[in-house]
ROSE-540705 format. One record per residue (C-alpha): x, z, y; residue in three letters. Coordinates in Angstrom, 2 decimals. Layout:
! residues N
R      east        up     north   res
R         X         Z         Y   ala
...
END
This chain:
! residues 526
R      east        up     north   res
R    -44.05   -110.53    184.14   met
R    -47.73   -111.39    183.72   asn
R    -50.22   -108.54    183.79   lys
R    -53.85   -107.44    183.94   ile
R    -55.17   -105.26    186.78   leu
R    -57.63   -102.53    185.76   ile
R    -59.70   -101.22    188.67   leu
R    -60.93    -97.69    188.02   asp
R    -64.41    -96.68    189.19   phe
R    -63.96    -93.15    187.85   gly
R    -64.59    -93.49    184.12   ser
R    -63.09    -90.79    181.89   gln
R    -61.94    -93.50    179.44   val
R    -60.32    -95.97    181.84   thr
R    -56.91    -95.07    180.42   gln
R    -58.08    -96.26    177.02   leu
R    -58.56    -99.78    178.40   ile
R    -54.90    -99.75    179.39   gly
R    -53.79    -98.38    176.05   arg
R    -55.72   -101.01    174.09   arg
R    -54.14   -103.78    176.19   leu
R    -50.66   -102.31    175.76   arg
R    -51.25   -102.27    171.98   glu
R    -51.70   -106.02    172.32   leu
R    -48.30   -106.15    174.08   asn
R    -50.06   -107.05    177.33   val
R    -48.77   -105.29    180.43   phe
R    -51.42   -103.79    182.69   cys
R    -51.71   -101.46    185.66   glu
R    -54.55    -99.11    186.62   ile
R    -55.55    -98.63    190.26   tyr
R    -58.45    -96.79    191.94   pro
R    -61.12    -99.27    193.03   phe
R    -60.44    -98.35    196.69   asn
R    -56.67    -98.96    196.44   lys
R    -56.53   -102.53    195.20   val
R    -52.96   -103.88    195.31   pro
R    -51.99   -107.29    196.58   ala
R    -52.69   -109.94    193.96   val
R    -49.61   -112.02    193.20   asp
R    -48.84   -114.77    190.69   ala
R    -48.13   -112.22    187.96   asp
R    -51.76   -111.04    187.90   val
R    -53.59   -113.07    185.25   lys
R    -56.91   -111.22    185.17   gly
R    -58.91   -108.22    186.38   val
R    -60.98   -105.62    184.51   ile
R    -63.61   -103.44    186.22   leu
R    -64.01   -100.06    184.50   ser
R    -67.00    -97.83    183.85   gly
R    -68.07    -95.00    186.15   ser
R    -70.21    -91.84    186.18   pro
R    -72.05    -93.37    189.17   cys
R    -75.03    -95.69    189.32   ser
R    -74.80    -98.98    191.23   val
R    -78.16    -97.96    192.75   arg
R    -76.68    -94.87    194.43   asp
R    -76.22    -94.99    198.19   ala
R    -72.61    -93.83    197.81   asn
R    -71.81    -95.95    194.74   ala
R    -68.23    -97.30    194.54   pro
R    -67.97   -100.64    196.33   gln
R    -65.48   -103.46    195.82   leu
R    -65.05   -106.84    197.51   asp
R    -65.50   -109.13    194.49   leu
R    -64.47   -112.18    196.53   ser
R    -60.89   -111.05    196.04   leu
R    -61.13   -112.13    192.39   phe
R    -64.46   -113.78    191.58   arg
R    -63.89   -117.39    190.60   gly
R    -60.16   -117.10    191.29   lys
R    -59.13   -115.02    188.26   leu
R    -60.72   -114.16    184.92   pro
R    -62.88   -111.08    185.44   leu
R    -64.30   -108.63    182.88   leu
R    -66.77   -105.92    183.85   gly
R    -67.20   -102.96    181.49   ile
R    -70.31   -100.72    181.67   cys
R    -70.53    -99.87    185.42   tyr
R    -68.31   -102.89    186.03   gly
R    -70.85   -105.11    184.26   ala
R    -73.75   -103.60    186.19   gln
R    -71.84   -104.00    189.46   tyr
R    -71.28   -107.70    188.73   leu
R    -75.00   -108.11    188.01   ala
R    -76.08   -106.07    191.04   his
R    -73.80   -107.94    193.49   cys
R    -74.78   -111.30    192.00   gly
R    -78.50   -110.85    192.64   gly
R    -79.46   -109.44    189.26   gly
R    -81.40   -106.24    188.72   lys
R    -80.11   -102.89    187.47   val
R    -82.58   -100.11    186.84   glu
R    -83.08    -96.82    185.07   asn
R    -85.40    -97.57    182.19   ser
R    -86.28    -96.76    178.61   asp
R    -83.47    -99.10    177.55   ser
R    -80.80    -96.48    178.05   arg
R    -78.26    -96.15    175.23   glu
R    -75.73    -93.47    174.32   tyr
R    -73.47    -93.52    171.28   gly
R    -73.31    -96.05    168.48   arg
R    -75.34    -99.26    168.61   ala
R    -75.28   -102.52    166.66   met
R    -74.30   -105.61    168.65   leu
R    -75.78   -109.00    167.77   asp
R    -73.81   -112.02    169.02   val
R    -76.16   -114.48    170.75   val
R    -73.55   -117.05    171.84   arg
R    -70.85   -117.38    169.18   ala
R    -69.25   -120.12    171.32   asp
R    -68.46   -117.63    174.10   ser
R    -64.66   -117.31    174.51   pro
R    -65.04   -113.53    174.92   leu
R    -66.68   -113.15    171.51   leu
R    -64.62   -115.71    169.57   ala
R    -64.06   -114.43    166.05   gly
R    -66.27   -111.37    166.55   val
R    -68.70   -110.62    163.72   ser
R    -72.31   -111.63    164.25   ala
R    -73.37   -107.99    163.77   his
R    -70.96   -105.13    164.55   ser
R    -70.87   -101.56    165.85   gln
R    -70.23   -100.84    169.53   val
R    -70.25    -97.68    171.67   trp
R    -72.76    -97.40    174.50   met
R    -72.79    -94.88    177.34   ser
R    -75.09    -95.93    180.17   his
R    -78.19    -94.50    181.80   gly
R    -78.89    -97.65    183.84   asp
R    -79.37   -101.05    182.28   thr
R    -79.28   -104.66    183.47   ile
R    -82.90   -105.77    183.36   ser
R    -82.34   -109.16    185.05   arg
R    -79.15   -111.21    185.01   leu
R    -77.71   -112.77    188.17   pro
R    -78.13   -116.50    188.79   asp
R    -75.97   -118.62    186.50   gly
R    -75.48   -115.85    183.95   ala
R    -76.05   -116.32    180.22   gln
R    -76.67   -113.63    177.61   val
R    -73.93   -113.71    174.97   ile
R    -74.79   -110.53    173.00   ala
R    -77.66   -108.05    172.64   ser
R    -78.56   -104.82    170.86   thr
R    -81.93   -103.75    169.51   ala
R    -82.69   -101.92    172.78   asp
R    -80.64   -103.77    175.40   val
R    -81.12   -107.52    175.69   glu
R    -78.33   -108.06    178.25   asn
R    -75.60   -106.14    176.42   ala
R    -73.05   -108.83    177.30   ala
R    -73.14   -111.89    179.55   phe
R    -70.96   -114.54    181.13   gln
R    -71.27   -116.58    184.32   ile
R    -71.51   -120.31    183.72   ala
R    -68.73   -122.37    185.27   gly
R    -66.32   -119.47    185.89   glu
R    -64.29   -117.06    183.73   pro
R    -66.43   -114.02    184.58   thr
R    -67.64   -111.82    181.72   tyr
R    -69.40   -108.49    181.38   ala
R    -70.27   -106.00    178.63   val
R    -72.45   -102.90    178.93   gln
R    -70.69   -101.25    175.97   phe
R    -67.13    -99.85    175.83   his
R    -64.73   -102.14    173.92   pro
R    -61.83    -99.76    174.63   glu
R    -63.05    -96.87    172.45   val
R    -62.34    -96.71    168.72   tyr
R    -66.07    -96.50    167.93   his
R    -66.42   -100.14    169.01   thr
R    -65.15   -101.59    165.77   val
R    -64.09   -105.00    167.11   glu
R    -63.30   -103.86    170.65   gly
R    -59.62   -104.77    170.37   ser
R    -60.60   -108.30    169.35   lys
R    -62.81   -108.64    172.43   ile
R    -60.02   -107.37    174.71   leu
R    -57.54   -109.68    172.99   ala
R    -59.85   -112.64    173.59   asn
R    -59.98   -111.75    177.28   phe
R    -56.31   -110.92    177.87   ala
R    -54.58   -113.41    175.59   leu
R    -56.94   -116.38    175.46   asp
R    -59.04   -116.29    178.64   ile
R    -56.32   -114.88    180.94   cys
R    -53.43   -116.56    179.13   gly
R    -51.16   -113.50    178.98   cys
R    -48.14   -114.06    176.75   ala
R    -48.40   -110.74    174.89   gly
R    -44.63   -110.32    175.03   asp
R    -44.39   -106.87    176.62   trp
R    -42.51   -105.00    173.89   thr
R    -40.32   -101.88    173.71   pro
R    -37.24   -104.11    173.61   ala
R    -38.29   -106.02    176.72   ser
R    -39.13   -102.74    178.48   phe
R    -35.70   -101.30    177.70   ile
R    -33.89   -104.42    178.94   glu
R    -35.86   -104.54    182.19   thr
R    -35.74   -100.79    182.84   thr
R    -32.00   -100.45    182.27   val
R    -31.39   -103.29    184.74   ala
R    -33.80   -101.72    187.26   asp
R    -32.16    -98.29    186.93   leu
R    -28.72    -99.76    187.55   lys
R    -30.01   -101.47    190.68   ala
R    -31.96    -98.42    191.90   gln
R    -29.35    -95.72    191.30   val
R    -26.11    -97.67    191.55   gly
R    -23.09    -95.36    191.26   glu
R    -24.98    -92.25    192.38   asp
R    -25.15    -89.14    190.23   lys
R    -28.47    -88.17    188.61   val
R    -29.76    -84.81    187.30   ile
R    -32.37    -84.61    184.54   leu
R    -34.09    -81.53    183.16   gly
R    -34.39    -81.84    179.38   leu
R    -37.04    -79.93    177.46   ser
R    -36.56    -81.13    173.89   gly
R    -39.80    -83.13    174.17   gly
R    -40.06    -86.86    173.61   val
R    -40.62    -87.81    177.29   asp
R    -37.52    -86.18    178.73   ser
R    -35.45    -87.20    175.71   thr
R    -36.33    -90.90    176.01   val
R    -35.82    -90.75    179.79   ala
R    -32.39    -89.24    179.21   gly
R    -31.29    -91.89    176.71   val
R    -32.53    -94.71    178.96   leu
R    -30.66    -93.31    181.95   leu
R    -27.56    -92.73    179.84   asn
R    -27.71    -96.37    178.74   lys
R    -27.92    -97.45    182.39   ala
R    -25.51    -95.10    184.21   ile
R    -23.57    -93.23    181.52   gly
R    -21.40    -90.35    182.76   his
R    -23.18    -90.29    186.14   asn
R    -26.12    -88.59    184.41   leu
R    -26.04    -84.81    183.94   thr
R    -28.80    -83.20    181.87   cys
R    -29.79    -79.52    182.05   ile
R    -31.54    -77.85    179.10   phe
R    -32.93    -74.44    180.07   val
R    -33.34    -71.76    177.40   asn
R    -36.19    -69.53    178.56   asn
R    -35.93    -67.27    175.54   gly
R    -39.38    -68.40    174.42   leu
R    -38.45    -71.39    172.27   leu
R    -39.08    -71.80    168.56   arg
R    -36.69    -70.57    165.87   lys
R    -33.18    -72.05    166.39   asn
R    -34.66    -74.61    168.80   glu
R    -32.22    -74.11    171.66   tyr
R    -29.14    -74.53    169.48   glu
R    -30.54    -77.38    167.35   asp
R    -31.86    -79.47    170.23   val
R    -28.72    -78.94    172.31   leu
R    -26.61    -80.16    169.40   glu
R    -28.89    -83.19    168.93   ser
R    -28.49    -84.15    172.57   tyr
R    -24.72    -83.90    172.39   arg
R    -24.71    -85.98    169.19   asp
R    -26.54    -88.71    171.14   met
R    -23.73    -88.76    173.69   gly
R    -25.68    -87.14    176.52   leu
R    -23.79    -85.11    179.10   asn
R    -25.87    -81.94    178.79   val
R    -25.47    -78.40    180.15   ile
R    -27.08    -75.55    178.21   gly
R    -28.54    -73.02    180.66   ala
R    -29.28    -69.82    178.76   asp
R    -31.53    -67.64    180.93   ala
R    -33.43    -65.95    178.12   ser
R    -32.68    -62.40    179.32   arg
R    -33.98    -63.11    182.81   glu
R    -37.23    -64.63    181.51   phe
R    -37.98    -61.83    179.05   leu
R    -37.19    -59.17    181.62   ser
R    -39.54    -60.75    184.17   ala
R    -42.33    -61.04    181.57   leu
R    -42.15    -57.42    180.43   ala
R    -45.62    -55.85    180.50   gly
R    -47.35    -58.98    181.85   val
R    -50.55    -59.82    179.94   thr
R    -52.56    -62.17    182.17   glu
R    -52.02    -65.80    181.04   pro
R    -51.81    -67.38    184.49   glu
R    -49.38    -64.69    185.66   ala
R    -47.15    -65.48    182.67   lys
R    -47.25    -69.18    183.50   arg
R    -46.32    -68.59    187.14   lys
R    -43.40    -66.32    186.25   ile
R    -42.05    -68.83    183.75   ile
R    -42.50    -71.71    186.20   gly
R    -40.75    -69.84    189.03   arg
R    -37.81    -68.78    186.87   leu
R    -37.43    -72.30    185.49   phe
R    -37.16    -73.65    189.03   val
R    -34.61    -70.98    190.00   glu
R    -32.53    -71.55    186.87   thr
R    -32.60    -75.32    187.17   phe
R    -31.70    -75.10    190.86   asp
R    -28.80    -72.76    190.12   lys
R    -27.18    -75.16    187.65   tyr
R    -28.10    -78.32    189.57   ala
R    -26.26    -77.08    192.66   arg
R    -23.06    -76.96    190.61   gln
R    -23.14    -80.75    190.20   ile
R    -21.27    -82.24    193.15   asp
R    -22.57    -85.45    194.66   gly
R    -25.95    -85.57    192.88   ala
R    -28.39    -87.81    194.75   arg
R    -31.27    -88.26    192.29   trp
R    -33.61    -86.06    190.26   leu
R    -34.86    -87.83    187.12   ala
R    -38.19    -86.90    185.57   gln
R    -40.02    -87.79    182.38   gly
R    -43.23    -88.65    184.25   thr
R    -45.45    -90.90    182.12   ile
R    -48.33    -93.17    183.12   tyr
R    -51.21    -90.72    182.47   pro
R    -49.55    -88.31    184.94   asp
R    -49.40    -91.06    187.56   val
R    -53.04    -92.08    187.01   ile
R    -54.42    -88.54    186.86   glu
R    -52.56    -87.42    189.96   ser
R    -54.16    -90.21    191.98   ala
R    -57.79    -89.30    191.39   gly
R    -60.78    -90.87    193.13   ile
R    -62.17    -88.50    195.78   pro
R    -65.84    -87.77    195.27   gly
R    -66.02    -89.64    191.95   ile
R    -63.34    -88.63    189.46   ala
R    -61.69    -85.27    189.89   ser
R    -57.94    -85.13    190.15   lys
R    -57.05    -83.81    186.70   ile
R    -53.64    -82.48    187.68   lys
R    -51.18    -82.65    190.51   ser
R    -48.10    -84.78    190.01   his
R    -45.88    -83.08    187.49   his
R    -42.67    -82.74    189.48   asn
R    -40.37    -80.14    187.94   val
R    -42.36    -77.08    188.96   gly
R    -41.84    -77.61    192.68   gly
R    -38.07    -77.75    193.04   leu
R    -36.76    -76.55    196.40   pro
R    -36.98    -79.22    199.10   glu
R    -33.52    -78.32    200.34   glu
R    -32.08    -79.92    197.18   met
R    -32.80    -83.17    199.05   asn
R    -32.86    -85.32    195.92   leu
R    -34.59    -88.66    195.51   lys
R    -36.80    -89.02    192.43   val
R    -36.33    -91.58    189.65   val
R    -38.96    -91.90    186.90   glu
R    -38.00    -94.46    184.23   pro
R    -41.11    -93.85    182.08   leu
R    -43.78    -93.81    184.79   arg
R    -45.48    -96.97    183.44   met
R    -45.65    -95.86    179.78   leu
R    -48.33    -94.09    177.75   phe
R    -47.21    -91.39    175.30   lys
R    -47.39    -93.63    172.22   asp
R    -45.34    -96.27    174.07   glu
R    -42.69    -93.67    174.93   val
R    -42.31    -93.06    171.20   arg
R    -42.08    -96.78    170.47   arg
R    -39.36    -97.14    173.11   val
R    -37.57    -94.10    171.68   gly
R    -37.51    -95.67    168.24   arg
R    -36.22    -98.93    169.70   ala
R    -33.42    -96.93    171.38   leu
R    -32.45    -95.50    167.99   gly
R    -33.41    -91.88    168.76   ile
R    -33.87    -89.76    165.65   lys
R    -37.43    -89.55    164.34   glu
R    -37.40    -85.74    164.45   glu
R    -37.17    -86.00    168.26   leu
R    -39.27    -89.15    168.78   val
R    -42.14    -87.89    166.63   gly
R    -41.98    -84.32    167.88   arg
R    -45.30    -82.67    168.68   his
R    -46.08    -81.80    172.31   pro
R    -45.00    -78.26    173.13   phe
R    -46.35    -76.24    176.10   pro
R    -44.06    -75.67    179.08   gly
R    -44.56    -71.87    178.93   pro
R    -43.49    -72.11    175.28   ser
R    -44.32    -69.26    172.90   leu
R    -45.37    -66.98    175.77   ala
R    -48.87    -68.49    175.71   ile
R    -49.04    -68.28    171.90   arg
R    -48.61    -64.52    172.10   ile
R    -51.91    -63.13    173.33   ile
R    -51.00    -60.27    175.64   gly
R    -47.56    -59.10    176.67   asp
R    -44.38    -60.73    175.38   val
R    -41.76    -58.65    173.56   thr
R    -38.70    -59.40    171.42   glu
R    -40.49    -58.06    168.33   glu
R    -43.58    -60.23    168.89   lys
R    -41.36    -63.27    169.43   leu
R    -39.57    -62.52    166.13   arg
R    -42.86    -62.35    164.24   val
R    -44.23    -65.51    165.85   leu
R    -41.02    -67.50    165.37   arg
R    -40.85    -66.66    161.66   glu
R    -44.52    -67.49    161.04   ala
R    -44.32    -70.68    163.11   asp
R    -41.18    -71.81    161.29   asp
R    -42.91    -71.46    157.91   ile
R    -45.93    -73.39    159.18   phe
R    -43.96    -76.27    160.72   ile
R    -41.59    -76.58    157.76   arg
R    -44.61    -76.62    155.47   gly
R    -46.19    -79.45    157.46   leu
R    -43.03    -81.52    157.20   arg
R    -42.64    -80.87    153.46   ala
R    -46.22    -81.63    152.36   tyr
R    -46.46    -85.19    151.03   asp
R    -49.77    -86.72    152.16   cys
R    -48.98    -90.29    151.16   thr
R    -52.15    -91.94    149.98   gly
R    -54.47    -89.40    151.61   met
R    -55.39    -91.85    154.36   gly
R    -54.22    -89.76    157.33   phe
R    -53.03    -92.00    160.19   pro
R    -49.78    -91.08    161.93   ser
R    -50.42    -89.18    165.17   ala
R    -47.49    -90.91    166.88   ser
R    -48.49    -94.40    165.69   asp
R    -52.07    -94.71    164.36   pro
R    -51.31    -98.17    162.99   arg
R    -49.39    -96.65    160.06   val
R    -50.27    -93.98    157.53   met
R    -48.52    -90.61    157.76   ala
R    -46.03    -89.63    155.07   ala
R    -46.38    -85.90    155.68   asn
R    -48.81    -83.56    157.41   leu
R    -46.57    -83.07    160.45   tyr
R    -46.73    -86.80    161.22   asp
R    -50.52    -86.84    160.78   ala
R    -51.04    -84.10    163.40   ile
R    -50.88    -84.37    167.19   trp
R    -49.94    -80.74    167.84   gln
R    -49.56    -77.62    165.71   ala
R    -48.42    -74.04    166.10   gly
R    -49.12    -70.41    165.29   val
R    -50.88    -67.90    167.57   ile
R    -50.05    -64.17    167.36   leu
R    -53.25    -62.20    167.84   leu
R    -53.42    -58.89    169.77   pro
R    -55.40    -57.04    167.09   val
R    -54.52    -55.35    163.82   lys
R    -56.23    -55.58    160.47   ser
R    -56.11    -53.55    157.28   val
R    -54.39    -55.05    154.26   gly
R    -52.95    -54.09    150.90   val
R    -49.38    -54.93    149.91   met
R    -48.22    -53.56    146.58   gly
R    -49.75    -50.10    146.28   asp
R    -49.82    -49.44    150.00   glu
R    -52.31    -50.08    152.75   arg
R    -51.01    -51.95    155.78   thr
R    -52.22    -52.15    159.35   tyr
R    -50.60    -55.22    160.86   glu
R    -51.27    -58.34    162.94   asn
R    -53.19    -61.44    161.95   pro
R    -51.88    -64.85    163.02   val
R    -53.96    -67.96    163.61   ala
R    -52.84    -71.44    162.59   leu
R    -53.72    -74.21    165.06   arg
R    -53.48    -77.94    164.27   ala
R    -55.30    -80.76    166.04   val
R    -55.53    -84.53    166.08   val
R    -55.83    -86.32    169.41   ser
R    -54.84    -89.47    171.26   thr
R    -54.20    -88.00    174.70   asp
R    -54.83    -84.21    174.50   ala
R    -57.90    -84.56    176.75   met
R    -60.05    -84.19    173.63   thr
R    -58.94    -82.93    170.23   ala
R    -60.38    -82.20    166.78   asp
R    -59.14    -79.61    164.31   trp
R    -57.24    -81.07    161.38   phe
R    -58.87    -81.03    157.89   pro
R    -56.08    -79.43    155.86   phe
R    -56.08    -79.66    152.07   pro
R    -56.98    -76.20    150.69   tyr
R    -53.81    -75.96    148.62   asp
R    -51.70    -76.33    151.78   phe
R    -53.56    -73.55    153.59   leu
R    -53.22    -71.29    150.56   ser
R    -49.51    -72.01    150.24   gln
R    -48.69    -71.43    153.92   val
R    -50.86    -68.31    154.18   ser
R    -49.21    -66.73    151.15   asn
R    -45.70    -67.55    152.35   glu
R    -46.28    -66.13    155.85   ile
R    -47.78    -62.90    154.55   ile
R    -45.02    -62.47    151.95   arg
R    -42.08    -63.25    154.21   lys
R    -43.00    -62.24    157.76   val
R    -42.81    -58.51    158.30   arg
R    -45.65    -57.48    160.64   gly
R    -48.28    -60.00    159.44   val
R    -50.89    -59.25    156.78   asn
R    -53.60    -61.85    157.48   arg
R    -53.71    -65.59    158.28   val
R    -56.72    -67.43    159.75   val
R    -57.24    -71.10    160.66   tyr
R    -58.72    -72.14    164.01   asp
R    -61.44    -74.76    163.43   val
R    -62.41    -75.22    167.10   ser
R    -62.36    -78.64    168.75   ser
R    -61.62    -79.49    172.39   lys
R    -64.04    -79.26    174.08   pro
R    -65.30    -76.55    174.06   pro
R    -62.03    -74.82    173.10   ala
R    -58.60    -75.79    174.45   thr
R    -55.63    -76.68    172.26   ile
R    -53.66    -73.61    173.33   glu
R    -55.24    -70.16    173.34   trp
R    -53.93    -69.20    176.79   glu
END
């Protein structure tokens, strides 16, 4: 299978390069610049990412360009472009030609293969403090901006290209066209990496990897574990046992409904109801991190308890996706490790299980595309992300049965309202597939939920004063949860949902809407 290698110099948007290529049905892999894999016949081209560093720094990331230069098509982006210029004898300096944000790109060489079909004047996104003031020998300018003459260049006689802007971000209007020119035309990738081809290859690989061994998978109701479960079931059938843990903190009717959905799909699933144990352990606990640790520990203990009842299990399956793999690698001294590898909460080593991760090369939107190709119901494939600690971190303060009742009822009204509100024609893109327009508000939103606040407010219901809790609605749009913007609800929807919650949920007399973006706020409140 042909592919593009993306070498990461520590940019916060390197993943977006991969996502844009995958949208073109081009397979790619991301590696830290200091962990370059062996280059085989499948590698058709290489992309060098941006970086927070300057090529002029003494400890700047270094790469042996002779591994690729002149042998494979090469595209440098931002730092990657400056590194190509710097190593080729050009000059990179900190000058008044710095650019941040939107800029207008003027094509200088319309005959350049990289810019074929790109408008003569289009918007791009810049983010660089240094600039290339002198090109290396043999280089030709192919595009400029008003402030940066060498915004893009190519090396004569070899398929080496560079851009000082970011074609991978949405703000670069024709960025996908530029990446398509590189991957499909210059590199010659077939563009045939589709959900159907992924399923066929992965099922065959799983059969070869696992054989007749038994596999255990922890299901959460989320799209990642669900798609992993259906893929494994397609490959090994009855040798897969799934465990769905009820921590007592799930949404209204969620445990029963999701369990039934899994069984309808033919999955061999065990329902592990440990709700009493979780709520007992959380009694009186108010500190958010303490709540998370208790929930994580009890999940591990519960999962372990049920897993040990499965004789002959040799493998632990996980819904690890590609961002988890990339982020867990990190680049010491350049890009911080965003999170440790998301193994199931640190399962006991004495379980002695090997790990199988059928989704480890997929981004979240690709997981959904594969799920749809597998025939999984849209209500599961398009389901919003839901935090591992569940409703415990949407109750500010201690967790009680009464608070859970209030939150579940309010949340149910909110989510049902999102699904019922027809937004056809409003121009909201679908959060699970931005290439199509959303039919309802739920599909237009990345993540939504209700927060129960630990304060009381005065209200009037009928002829009586009330002193009850406010709840906050939270709804955001995002592509990867690393950044998020609050969703611009129509006023009639907010009015409708607010009125219904206050009328129907005993214990709530006020509804507010959280209009904070991430950063500086986080998506969840705890």
